[in-house]
C-alpha positions in Angstrom: 14.3 40.8 -53.7 13.2 37.4 -52.4 9.5 36.8 -52.9 9.3 34.3 -50.0 11.3 33.0 -47.1 11.5 29.8 -45.1 8.6 30.8 -42.8 6.4 31.1 -45.9 7.2 27.5 -46.8 6.4 26.4 -43.3 3.1 28.3 -43.3 2.0 27.0 -46.7 3.0 23.4 -46.5 4.2 22.8 -42.9 7.7 22.0 -41.5 7.6 18.5 -43.0 7.8 20.0 -46.5 11.4 21.0 -45.8 12.6 17.4 -45.7 13.9 18.2 -49.2 16.4 20.6 -47.6 18.1 18.1 -45.4 21.4 17.9 -47.2 23.3 15.7 -44.9 20.5 13.4 -43.7 20.7 14.4 -40.0 17.1 15.5 -39.9 17.9 19.2 -39.8 17.0 21.7 -42.4 19.9 23.2 -44.2 18.9 26.9 -43.9 21.5 28.1 -46.4 20.1 25.7 -49.1 16.6 26.9 -48.5 17.7 30.6 -48.7 19.6 29.8 -52.0 16.6 28.0 -53.5 14.3 30.9 -52.6 16.8 33.3 -54.1 16.9 31.3 -57.3 13.2 31.0 -57.4 12.9 34.8 -57.0 15.4 35.2 -59.9 13.3 32.9 -62.0 10.2 34.9 -61.2 12.0 38.1 -62.1 13.1 36.6 -65.4 9.5 35.9 -66.3 8.1 39.3 -65.0 10.8 41.4 -66.6 9.0 41.1 -69.9 6.1 43.1 -68.6 7.0 44.8 -65.3 9.7 47.2 -64.1 11.9 45.4 -61.6 12.3 45.4 -58.7 8.6 45.5 -58.0 8.9 47.4 -54.7 5.8 45.9 -53.1 5.3 42.4 -51.7 2.7 40.6 -53.8 1.1 37.8 -52.0 0.3 36.1 -55.2 4.0 35.5 -55.9 4.7 33.9 -52.5 3.3 30.4 -53.4 5.0 30.5 -56.8 8.4 31.2 -55.2 7.8 28.5 -52.6 6.8 25.9 -55.2 9.7 26.7 -57.4 12.1 26.6 -54.5 10.8 23.2 -53.2 11.0 21.8 -56.7 14.7 22.9 -57.0 15.5 21.5 -53.5 13.8 18.2 -54.3 15.5 18.0 -57.6 19.0 18.6 -56.1 18.4 16.0 -53.4 17.0 13.4 -55.9 13.6 13.1 -54.1 11.5 14.8 -56.7 7.9 13.7 -56.7 5.1 14.2 -59.2 3.5 16.7 -56.8 6.7 18.8 -56.8 6.8 18.8 -60.6 3.1 19.6 -60.9 3.3 22.6 -58.5 6.4 23.8 -60.4 4.6 23.5 -63.7 1.6 25.4 -62.4 3.7 28.2 -61.0 5.6 28.6 -64.3 2.3 28.6 -66.2 0.9 31.3 -63.9 4.0 33.4 -64.3 3.8 33.1 -68.1 0.3 34.4 -67.9 1.5 37.4 -65.9 4.3 38.0 -68.4 2.0 37.8 -71.4 -0.7 40.0 -69.9 -3.4 37.4 -69.6 -3.3 38.1 -65.9 -1.7 41.0 -64.1 -0.4 42.1 -60.8 -2.3 44.9 -59.0 -0.3 48.1 -59.3 0.0 49.8 -55.9 -0.1 53.6 -56.0 -1.0 53.9 -59.6 -4.0 56.0 -60.5 -5.8 55.0 -63.7 -6.8 57.8 -66.0 -10.2 59.3 -65.5 -12.7 58.1 -68.0 -14.8 60.4 -70.2 -18.1 61.0 -68.2 -20.0 61.1 -71.5 -18.3 58.1 -73.0 -18.8 54.4 -72.2 -17.8 53.1 -68.8 -15.0 50.7 -69.9 -14.7 49.0 -66.5 -18.3 47.9 -65.9 -18.5 44.5 -67.5 -19.2 43.2 -70.9 -19.1 45.8 -73.7 -21.3 45.7 -76.9 -19.6 44.8 -80.1 -19.6 47.8 -82.4 -19.3 47.3 -86.1 -19.4 49.9 -88.7 -17.4 51.8 -91.2 -17.7 53.1 -94.7 -20.1 51.6 -97.2 -19.0 48.3 -98.7 -17.3 48.5 -102.0 -18.4 45.1 -103.2 -21.9 44.5 -102.0 -24.4 41.9 -103.5 -26.4 44.7 -105.1 -23.3 46.3 -106.7 -22.0 43.0 -108.0 -25.3 41.9 -109.5 -25.1 41.4 -113.2 -21.4 41.1 -113.4 
């Protein structure tokens, strides 16, 4: 499943961003090259997300569109030898965001999944900061118990 298409590139960065897809220098975008780059970008996204999510995702996540676009533009620029620092930075940022998704530091919203009901008498786990609870059995080696040894 492709996470973006050529129209997404044009909407995000404008038609001029596709200069990296002009393979023969005639001023026309090579549509096949763009489609391949987007497919490869989607495969790269899947490779990252497979560690945490069941694939295919089934829904279109808008958060993944700019990542797919940035990875595809990076690949196109690299293959045409017109790679810029901006292409590289956007690619690095996309990969970093995908790594956060894969590690669980951030997450995709799950459509159609109901979270389990919380215990009405227990704490509300989704309402902000929680107190730190410390406790347990009495200490084996306290200052009082160790005095005189």
